[in-house]
C-alpha positions in Angstrom: -2.5 -2.1 13.8 -3.2 -4.3 10.9 -5.3 -2.8 8.1 -6.4 -4.3 4.8 -8.9 -3.3 2.2 -9.0 -0.4 -0.2 -5.2 -0.2 -0.6 -5.0 0.0 -4.4 -2.4 2.6 -5.4 0.4 4.9 -4.2 -1.8 7.5 -2.5 -3.9 5.0 -0.5 -0.8 3.1 0.6 1.0 6.3 1.6 -2.0 7.5 3.6 -2.5 4.3 5.6 1.2 3.7 6.0 1.5 7.1 7.8 -0.7 5.8 10.6 -0.4 2.0 10.5 2.5 -0.3 11.3 1.5 -2.9 8.8 -0.3 -2.5 5.4 -2.0 -5.6 3.9 -2.8 -5.7 0.2 -4.6 -8.6 -1.3 -6.6 -8.6 -4.5 -4.7 -5.7 -6.1 -2.3 -8.2 -7.6 -5.1 -10.2 -9.2 -7.0 -7.1 -10.3 -4.3 -4.7 -11.4 -1.1 -6.7 -11.7 2.4 -6.6 -10.3 3.1 -3.0 -11.3 0.2 -1.8 -9.0 1.8 -3.8 -6.2 5.2 -2.1 -6.8 3.5 1.3 -6.8 1.8 0.5 -3.5 5.1 -0.6 -2.0 6.7 2.7 -3.1 4.0 4.6 -1.3 4.7 2.7 1.9 8.5 3.0 1.5 8.2 6.8 1.0 6.4 7.2 4.3 9.1 5.3 6.1 11.8 7.5 4.5 10.2 10.8 5.6 
């Protein structure tokens, strides 16, 4: 499954990563900056660790 859109923070990344194999983020980098991308990746990583 590939999903994109609406992934903008830790919680939304964590939620979709629990059911998807791939999470695509796009405009978050342009809209919120690199720290928001890091936060999103942490959410995905945490799902994979649990």
